[in-house]
Every structure is written in C-alpha cells, then in structure tokens.
N, C-alpha and C positions, 0 to 999 in steps of 0.2 A: 281660167282664173285659178290660181293656187290658193286655196282657202287658208292654208297655214301661214300665208304671208299677209293676210288681212289683219290689221291691228286697230282695235278699238278699245275704248276705256270702259264701256259698260253696255248693258243690254240695249239701251237706246241707240247708241252709235252703231252697234252691230246690225240691228234691224233696219236702220236708215240706209246703211251701206248696201245691205243685201237687196233692199227695195230699189234704190236708185240704179244699181248695176244689174238688176233683173237676174240675180243669181238663183238658180233652181236648187233649193235645199229645204229639207223638211225641218219642222220644229224640233224634232228629236236631235237632228244634227246640229241645229243652232245651239240648243242647250248643252250639248257635248262640247262644242267649240268654246262656249262661254267659260267653261271650266278649265280650259287649257291655257297655260301661261303664254304660249306662242300667239294667242289671239288677243292678248291684252296689251294695251299701250302702257308705257311707263308713265304713271300718273304723277302729276305735280301735287302741290299742297292742297289740302282740303280747305274750302272756303264756305262762307255762308252768304246767300243772297236772298232776295225776296222774289218769289216766283208765282206765276199764275199756273194753276193745274188744268184749267179748262177755259172756255170762251166767256165765262162769267167775268174774267179778268180781275178777280179778287186775288190780291197778293198776300203771301204769308211766308215765313222763313223756310228756307230750302238749302240743304247742304249738298255740295257737289265737289268734284275734284277738277282743278285746272289741269290743262295739259302740261307736260314737263317743259321747262324753259329750254328752248333750243339755242343754238349758237348765235342766231340773229334776233333773238327774242328779248323783250323787256318785261320784267315782272314788276308790277307796281301796286301799291296799296291805294285803293280808291278813297279819295277825300270827299269829292262832291260829284253829283250827277244831275243834270237837268232833266226835266220831265216834259216830254213832247207829245203832241196829239198823235203822231204816228206810232208812238209806243202803245197807246190805247187801241188804235186800229189793229195793230199786230196782235196784241194780247187778246183781243176779241175775235181773232181769226177773220178779220174783215179785209185784209190785204195779204196776198201770197197765201201760203199754207202754213199754219202755225203748228209747231211741234211742242208739245207740253211734256214736262214742266218747262216754262220759259221765264228766264230772267231778262228783263228789258233794260233799256238805258244806253243811249249812244251820245251823250254829251258828258264825257267822263274826264275828270281831272284827278290825277293821283301823284304819289311820290314814289320814285323808283327805289325798289328794294333789292333787285338783282338784275344783272345783265348777262347775256350770253357772251361767249368768248370772242365772237366776231362783231360785237356791237361797238361802233365807233362814235355814234351820235349822242349817246347819253351816258350819264354816270349815276351811281347810287346817290340818292338824295335829291336828284333833279325833280322839279315839278313839271309834269308832262300832261298832254291831253290826247284823247282818242275820240274821233267822231263816229260817223256812220259806217265806215268800212274798215276792215282789218286784213284785207287780202285782195289780190288780183293776179292775173297771169304774169305780168311783168314783161311780156314780149309783144303784145299786139300794138297797133297804131295808137289806141287810146292810152295805153300805159307808157308808150315811148314819148307821147306829147303832153304828159301831165294832165291827162283826162281819165285817170284810172277809175273814176266813179262810173264811167260808162263801159268799162270792160265787161265782156260777156261772161267772164269768170270771176267777176267781182264778188267778194265775200262780205256779207253784212256783219256788223258787230255782234248781232245776236240772231238766233233762228236760222243759222246757216251751217254749212260744213266747211271747216278749214281744209287747207291743202293736205294736211297730215291726217285727215279723217276725223278730227275731233269736232264736237258740236260747239258752236259759239254761244256764249252767254254774255249778257251785257253788264252795264255798270251799276245796276242795283245790287251790288255785291261787294264783298270786302276787298277783293283783289282781282286782277286780270293779268293775262299773259298775251302780249301782242308783238308781232314782228316790228322791228325798228322802223321799217319804211312807212308804217301807218301811224306813227306816233309823232306828235309835234311838241315843241318846247313852249311852255308857258312863260312869257316874259316876267322878269323879276318884279317889276313894279305893277303887275296886274294881279289882283287878288284871285285866288283859285276859284272861289264861288262866283266871281264876276266873269271869269273866263268860260265857265261851263256852257252857258247858252250860245256862245259864239261858235262852238264846235259843230253845231248842226244849224240852229236857227240863224245865227250870225252869218255863217259862210253861205247859207242858202240865199240870203238876201244880197250878200256881197258879190257872189259870182256873176249873176247877170248884170249887175250895175257897174262893175269895174270897167266895162267898155266905155263908160262916160267920164272916167276920171280926168282925162286930159282934154276934155272938150273946152273950146274957147267961148262957147255960147252958154247962156243960162238955160239949163235943162229944166223943163217943167214936168215934174214927177207926180204920179198918183200912187198912193199906197192904199191898196184895197184890203181892209181888215186890219184891226189894231190889237192883235194878240202877241204871242211870243215872237214870231217872225216879223210881223208888221211893225211892232214898236222898234225893233232893231233896224228894219228897213228905213223908217223915218230918220233915225239917228245917223245911219250911214249916208243916206241921200243928202241930208243937211250938211254933213261933214264934207261931202263932195261939192258943196256949193249949189245944189239944186233948189229950185223953188218947189216946195212940197205941199201937196194937197192930200189930206187923209180922207178916204172915202169909207163911210160906214152907213149901216142901215138905220141908225138912230143918232140922236145928238147926245147920247149918254156920256160919250167919251170926248166931247168937244173941248171941254176945259183942259183936260189933261193932255190932249193932243197938241193944243196950241200953247199951253203954258208950261207943262212939264217936259214935253218932247220937242217943242220949238217948231212945230209945223207952221206953215204960212197960211194955209186955208183948211177949212173943214167942210166937206160936202156930204149931205145926207141923201143917200141914193133913193130913198122913198119920197123925197120932196121933189115933185115934178118941176116946179119953177126953178129950184136951185140947179137941177140937172140940165134944164134947157139953157140956162145962162152959162153953163160950163161946157157946152158942145165944142168940139174941135179945139180944146185948150191944152191937152197934155201930150208930151212927147212919148211917154211910156206909162204903163200901169204895172206895178208889181202886185200880182194877185196872190195873196197869202191865205185865202179862205180855205180851210181844210174840209168843208162840207159842200154839198151840192148847191149850186147857184147858177143864175142865168148870165152867161157872158154877154148876151145880146144887150143887156142893160147898160154895159160899160163901154162897148165898142164906140158909140157915138162921141164919147168924151175925147177920143184920140184925134190928134191932128192927122193930116195926110202922111202916110208912111209911119204912123205911130205903131207902137208895139205893146202887146200884153205879154208879160212873163208870168207863166203859171208855175208857182212853186208850192202851193198848198195841195197836199195829197188827198183830194176828195175821192172817196170810194165809189161815187156814182158818176155817170157820164155828165159832162158839161155841154150845154146847148147854145148854139148861136146860128144866125142866118148868114148864108154865104154872101149876100149882097152887102152886108155890113163890112165885110173885108174888101170885097172887090172894088166898091165905089170909093174907097179911100186908100187903096194899096196898103192896107193894114196887115199886121202880122200877129198871129198867136203862136207863141213858142213856149216850150217847157224848159225848165232848168232843174237839175237834180243836185242837191247839196253843192259841193264844190270839191276841187281836187285837194290833195294833201298840201300842195304848194299854196293854194288859195286859202286853205285853213290857217297856215302859218301867216299868210299875208293879212288876214282879217285880225288876227291877234296883235300883230305889230301895228296895224292901222289904228286899232282901238287905243293903244298906248300913245301913239304919235298924236292923235287928235284929242286925247284926254277924255274919252267917252266913258260912260258908265251905264251898265245894264241895269234895268229895273226888275228886281227879283224879290221873291219871298222864299227865304230859306226855312226848310222844315226838316224834321227828323223822319227816319224811314218808316216808323210806325204810323205816320200821318199820310203815307203815300196813297192809300185807297180814298181817303177824304180829298186829297189833292186832285186825283183824277175826277172825282165828282164835281168839285169846284171848277176845274178846268173846262169840263163839258158845259157848265153853266156860264162860262166866261167870267168867272169870279176870281180872277187873279190879275195882278198888275206887276209884271206881265208874264213872268215865267217862274214856275216853281223850281227850286234847286234843292235836292236832297243832301243833307249833311250826313253822308254815309259814314265817315270816320267817327263822327260824334254820336252815332246811334248805336243802340243795343240791337244787333241784328238777329239774335237768337230768339 
C-alpha cells in the first residue's frame, strides 16, 4: 500500500481507513501524513448538520465538509428528512458499529444545486430524494438485477465509507452529495414533506407487498404494528385492494386504524378470544415492530402457506417454535428497504393512488424531543424534520 496515494478529508477518515485496511503505521506517521496535501481529499462545501457525539444519541449542531462533487454526483440542499426508529438504534450504537460524530437521516428530500459533468438524470432545481443507501458495487448479481440493497458492498447513507473513501453523513444536515444512481425524482404533484417517509418506511412496506399487486383474488393482509412503517403498510395494502387487519397490543389505535387509515378490521393481540377467532385467516403479515416480540403469537393467524414479512429492525433475536411453521407450511422472511427502482415506484404509486402520509413536521431543534416521543409511540405517524426551514447553527 502506497500511503501517499491514500486520500481522506480529515482525521476521522484517515483513522478509519488505516483500521479497516490493517495498515501498520505509528501515530507519529499518521500525524505527519495528516499535514501533507497529498493525503487530503479535495473537500466540498462546508455544511451544518445535527450530530450525536456518543451513544447518548443527543444531537446538537455539527459542521463538516461534504466530499467534492464528482462527475456523476448530485449536490442538493436538504429540504426535509424523515425520522426513523433505525436512526435512533444507530445513534445509540445498538446496530452495526457507530462512528461518531454521526449525522443520521435517510429519508431525505432536497433541491438540486449542482450536478456533475456526466449527470444525465437530474437538473438544477429538481426536487429529488435519497433513501437508505448511496452506493454499491454495480457489478454483482444483486446490482445487475435491481436488488442493490442486498449488495455485499452496499454503502449506507450514513455511518459508512463511500467508494472514494469519504465518510457518509445523513440528511439531518443542510446539504448532501450523492451519486446519481442512488437519487430518485420526486413527482411534481407530491409535496416534498409528504415524500420523505416513502424513501425508507414507504418502500420498506411496498417492496414485499408488490408481489400481490396483480393478484386476482382478495388478499387478506395483517399489518403488525401501527407506527411509521405500519401506517404506510395499511395505506399501501388497501390501495392494492387487500382486506386489511391491523394487529396491535392494545385498542388505543383502533379508531384511527379503522377511520383514518381505512383498515377493515382491528385485532388486539393481548385479547385471547379475538385471537382465537382470527386463527388461519391471513395470507400474510407485515411485521413492522422495531423492538423484541414473540413471533409465535402471530404464526397461528396465518393460513396454510401464509407468510410473515419481517421489516422491523428489532435489535434482539425474535423467537418462534418450529412446529408453528411446519404444520402450516408457513414462511418467515425478511425484507430490507427496497431497490432504487422500487423507491421510484412507490413515489409514483403514491401519486397514482392519491395517497397521503400522516406526518408531524417539526424543526431541527425539536429532533431530540421527537426521538423521545417516537420511543413512547407518541407520534401519528412519522416525524419529518423541516431542515431547510430550521436554524441549524
């Protein structure tokens, strides 16, 4: 490895690169290299975001430099960004390994300010979106078949290393630079704040359910959990013509599920009699719960050959008995967000069906309170940060 060819923008990137490539080098040598121009990447503009400094996950203003806009990159001003449970898991260092300071946010809507010389898909002034990933290898089977979210070299929108060596920071910031292949168009008649939750929560529900779009039979659906992903799952399933049952641990959300979201039935999982009456009734269950829970409770609700799609990123193991699967030829499967193609599809689907996300728009200085309320399930149903309308300093 020729150290004079390693290019990083600051101390953080240098130390990460040296660590992951197992380069044998002393601290004295690192400090020397940090002072040399050949070791520094050409930095882009300075921006301000809100970052966590440690696993307390308390966010506060943080200035950093974007990477320089490359020939296939899109630089955009962030307008809005959704707030997701997985943001909090990552900020608390509960999933993967968190590198601090960390700017979260992966439901990002912005306005294009600059495009690289080889960008053909976008123009200055376009309203665009970025979801959970900003890179992949582009060469593997997953990438060639529009399943790049499963690429082994997939690059997360934040807390990851870009192909050029820069550290990714998310949409809780004033601007971002992203390769054009991982950017989507926001339809003209879709409000940007409405679009934000679709870029993660929406496509997360849409991806496993799209297999039923052309079904000639009435599909009986179960939506487990009625949070950010769950409420979108209800809207998507209903728009596809499914008979939708919302499954929740209490009846607190019964009225809104049936009246506001249009669900057909509401099932309280803690009510033994209700659960008994619903045995073998569902073709699938979309499991959106992001915390530990017993899958065994819900398997009996499925018909023979029924499926549970797990999309909630619970940090603890989920438990179930093998007999519950075997005796009904039932399937438990996972689904991770969606492809870039599917992300564009859900945005277009939303407009086509005339759907509306149920959100609470707040300023950036409310983000810590928003996380507190989200943990308490005190939001209907997704916080969206008005980044452009906030004082980030």
